[in-house]
C-alpha positions as CSV (number, residue, x, y, z in Angstrom):
1,M,9.9,1.0,-10.4
2,F,8.0,-1.7,-8.5
3,P,7.4,-0.8,-4.8
4,S,5.6,-3.5,-3.1
5,G,4.7,-4.8,0.3
6,L,3.5,-1.5,1.5
7,T,1.3,-1.8,4.4
8,A,0.4,0.1,7.4
9,A,3.1,-1.5,9.4
10,P,6.0,0.8,10.6
11,R,8.5,1.4,8.1
12,D,11.0,-0.1,10.3
13,H,9.3,-3.1,11.4
14,G,12.0,-5.5,10.0
15,Q,11.5,-9.0,8.6
16,A,11.0,-10.8,11.6
17,H,7.6,-9.3,11.9
18,V,7.7,-9.0,15.6
19,P,4.1,-8.5,16.8
20,E,5.1,-6.2,19.6
21,V,6.7,-3.9,17.2
22,I,3.4,-3.7,15.1
23,E,1.0,-2.9,17.9
24,A,0.4,0.6,16.8
25,I,-1.5,-0.5,13.6
26,P,-4.7,1.0,13.4
27,T,-7.5,-2.0,13.1
28,G,-9.7,-0.2,10.7
29,A,-9.0,-0.5,7.0
30,R,-9.8,3.4,6.6
31,E,-7.3,4.2,9.0
32,Q,-4.7,1.9,7.4
33,L,-5.5,3.3,3.9
34,T,-4.7,6.9,5.3
35,L,-1.2,5.8,5.8
36,L,-0.4,4.1,2.4
37,P,-0.6,7.1,0.1
38,A,2.3,8.7,2.2
39,K,4.3,5.6,2.3
40,L,4.1,5.1,-1.5
41,D,4.7,9.0,-1.9
42,R,7.7,8.7,0.1
43,T,9.1,5.9,-1.9
44,L,8.3,7.6,-5.2
45,E,9.8,10.8,-3.9
46,S,12.9,9.3,-2.9
47,A,13.8,8.4,-6.6
48,G,12.6,11.8,-7.9
49,W,9.1,10.4,-9.1
50,G,5.6,11.0,-8.4
51,G,2.1,9.6,-8.1
52,A,1.4,10.7,-11.7
53,D,4.1,8.1,-12.8
54,G,1.9,5.3,-11.5
55,V,0.7,3.0,-14.2
56,N,-0.7,0.0,-12.2
57,L,-1.7,-0.5,-8.6
58,I,-2.3,-4.0,-7.1
59,R,-4.2,-4.0,-4.0
60,F,-4.5,-7.1,-1.7
61,F,-7.4,-6.8,0.8
62,T,-8.5,-9.1,3.6
63,G,-12.0,-8.0,3.0
64,V,-12.2,-6.6,-0.6
65,E,-16.0,-5.7,-0.5
66,R,-15.8,-4.0,2.7
67,D,-12.2,-2.1,2.4
68,Q,-12.0,-0.7,-1.0
69,D,-9.4,2.2,-0.9
70,P,-9.8,6.0,-1.9
71,E,-8.1,7.3,-5.1
72,W,-4.9,9.1,-4.3
73,F,-2.3,9.4,-7.3
74,G,-3.2,13.0,-7.4
75,G,-6.2,12.7,-10.0
76,H,-4.2,10.2,-12.1
77,A,-6.0,7.1,-12.0
78,P,-3.7,4.0,-12.9
79,T,-5.1,0.6,-13.8
80,S,-5.6,-1.8,-10.8
81,T,-6.2,-5.1,-9.7
82,S,-7.8,-6.0,-6.4
83,A,-7.4,-9.3,-4.8
84,E,-8.7,-10.8,-1.5
85,D,-6.4,-12.7,0.8
86,A,-7.5,-14.5,4.1
87,R,-4.6,-13.0,5.8
88,L,-1.7,-10.8,5.0
89,A,1.7,-12.3,5.7
90,T,3.3,-9.5,7.9
91,D,0.6,-9.4,10.6
92,A,-3.1,-10.4,11.2
93,R,-4.0,-6.9,12.0
94,L,-3.4,-5.8,8.5
95,R,-6.3,-5.5,6.1
96,I,-4.6,-3.9,2.9
97,E,-1.2,-4.2,1.2
98,I,-0.2,-2.5,-2.2
99,Q,2.1,-3.1,-4.9
100,A,2.7,-0.5,-7.7
101,V,4.2,-0.3,-11.0
102,V,5.6,3.0,-11.7
103,V,7.1,4.3,-15.0
104,R,9.0,7.4,-15.9
105,G,8.1,9.1,-19.2
106,E,5.4,7.9,-21.7
107,V,4.0,4.5,-21.5
């Protein structure tokens, strides 16, 4: 499974990325980061999977030195890549986006 494009934007923000719909996004990276584990967990759980199935996490930051995220994956630490972008496409208020590679069974 390859969940991608996970941000602090509301789940139903649509592809139009209408700024008025996204105004509730917290501006701080820590606050945004608190929303991402639950979004990823919901995605994985909808397929009957969990965080322990994660093998790779790709994180896109607008300020990588300032905004590194806490570990979640339930003590399981997948490999990860961090990259810095000047701006995330959905909205300028977003500070982090994640993509995961999740595999069921032994790798």
